[in-house]
C-alpha positions in Angstrom: 9.4 61.3 40.1 10.8 62.7 43.3 9.5 60.5 46.1 9.4 63.3 48.6 7.3 65.7 46.5 5.2 63.3 44.5 2.1 62.1 46.2 1.3 59.5 43.5 1.9 55.9 44.6 5.0 54.4 42.9 3.0 51.7 40.9 0.6 54.4 39.6 3.3 56.8 38.3 3.1 56.9 34.5 6.8 56.2 34.0 6.7 53.2 36.2 3.5 52.0 34.5 5.4 52.3 31.2 8.3 50.3 32.5 6.0 47.6 33.9 4.1 47.3 30.6 7.3 47.2 28.6 8.5 44.3 30.7 5.2 42.4 30.4 5.5 39.3 28.3 2.5 40.0 26.1 2.7 43.8 25.9 6.3 43.8 24.9 5.6 41.9 21.6 4.7 44.9 19.5 8.1 46.5 20.2 9.5 44.5 17.3 7.5 44.4 14.0 8.9 41.0 13.0 8.3 39.2 16.3 4.8 40.8 16.5 4.0 39.6 12.9 5.3 36.1 13.7 3.2 35.9 16.9 0.0 37.2 15.1 0.6 34.6 12.3 1.0 31.8 14.9 -2.3 32.9 16.6 -4.0 33.2 13.2 -3.0 29.7 12.0 -3.8 28.1 15.4 -7.3 29.8 15.3 -7.7 28.7 11.6 -7.2 25.0 12.6 -9.8 25.4 15.4 -12.2 27.1 13.0 -11.7 24.3 10.5 -12.8 21.8 13.1 -15.8 23.9 14.1 -16.9 24.5 10.6 -16.6 20.9 9.6 -19.7 20.1 11.6 -21.9 22.2 9.3 -24.0 20.3 6.7 -24.1 23.5 4.5 -20.4 23.5 4.1 -20.1 19.8 3.2 -21.3 20.7 -0.3 -18.8 23.5 -0.8 -15.3 22.8 0.4 -14.0 26.1 -0.9 -16.5 28.1 1.2 -15.7 25.9 4.1 -12.0 26.7 4.0 -12.5 30.4 3.1 -14.9 30.9 6.0 -12.5 29.3 8.4 -9.6 31.2 7.0 -11.1 34.6 7.2 -13.1 34.2 10.4 -10.0 33.0 12.2 -8.7 36.6 11.9 -11.0 37.5 14.7 -8.7 36.3 17.5 -5.6 38.2 16.2 -7.8 41.3 15.8 -9.1 41.1 19.3 -5.6 40.5 20.6 -4.3 43.5 18.8 -7.1 45.7 20.1 -6.2 44.7 23.6 -2.6 45.6 23.0 -3.6 48.9 21.5 -5.9 49.8 24.4 -3.1 49.1 26.9 -0.4 51.1 25.1 -2.8 53.9 24.3 -3.7 54.2 28.0 0.0 54.6 28.9 0.5 57.0 26.1 -2.3 59.3 27.4 -1.0 59.1 30.9 2.5 60.0 29.8 1.3 62.9 27.7 -1.1 64.3 30.3 -0.4 67.3 32.4 -2.1 65.8 35.4 -1.8 62.4 37.0 -5.0 60.9 38.4 -4.3 58.4 41.1 -5.9 56.5 44.0 -4.4 56.6 47.5 -6.0 53.5 48.9 -9.0 52.6 46.7 -11.4 53.7 43.9 -13.3 56.0 46.3 -10.5 58.4 47.1 -9.2 59.5 43.7 -6.8 62.4 43.5 -5.2 64.6 40.8 -1.6 65.7 40.9 -0.2 68.3 38.4 3.2 67.2 37.0 6.1 69.6 37.3 7.3 70.9 33.9 10.6 68.9 33.9 8.7 65.6 34.6 6.1 66.5 31.9 8.8 67.0 29.3 10.6 63.8 30.3 7.4 61.7 30.1 6.3 63.4 26.9 9.6 62.4 25.4 9.1 58.8 26.5 5.6 58.9 24.9 6.9 60.2 21.6 10.0 58.1 21.3 9.0 54.8 22.9 5.2 54.4 22.9 4.1 56.2 19.7 6.1 53.8 17.4 4.5 50.8 19.3 1.0 52.3 18.7 1.9 52.9 15.1 2.9 49.2 14.6 -0.3 48.0 16.3 -2.4 50.2 14.1 -0.7 49.0 11.0 -1.4 45.4 11.8 -4.9 46.2 12.8 -5.4 47.8 9.4 -4.0 44.8 7.6 -6.2 42.4 9.6 -9.3 44.5 8.8 -8.4 44.6 5.1 -8.0 40.8 5.0 -11.2 40.3 6.9 -13.3 42.6 4.7 -11.8 41.2 1.5 -12.7 37.8 2.9 -16.3 38.8 3.4 -16.5 40.1 -0.2 -14.8 37.0 -1.6 -17.1 34.7 0.4 -20.2 36.6 -0.7 -19.3 36.5 -4.3 -18.4 32.8 -4.7 -21.0 31.0 -6.8 -20.8 27.4 -5.9 
């Protein structure tokens, strides 16, 4: 954005917000499917071990080791699920700001919000960034969210149908 004609503060400009989010340690993980999968698996297994310890205190599960392990295994999906939702919300916010025809910004605080209409050239540039950079990231996150949900729901069904 041209600094002389753009009233939006530099840190609130959608392109700069995209660059900042891309450089963020956590939000840059979904850029690569393999690294994102590896990180989610590490979170899942760490959470699984914590849930095993928590579930071990239950007297109900002392009679059924299989239910104990399955409950810990499938309930530990909650943390990767919440983590993925947070990533999705952050990237979706940037996607919407890049695609928008207007930029909402605050000059000095929440009480003085303004709206600036993007010039056509800038709108096209940011729309391209949204389509080529952000949309594939959102697609990756949605795929992993779907996989996590399928595992969690199948875990609920398996847990409910075990006769022990």
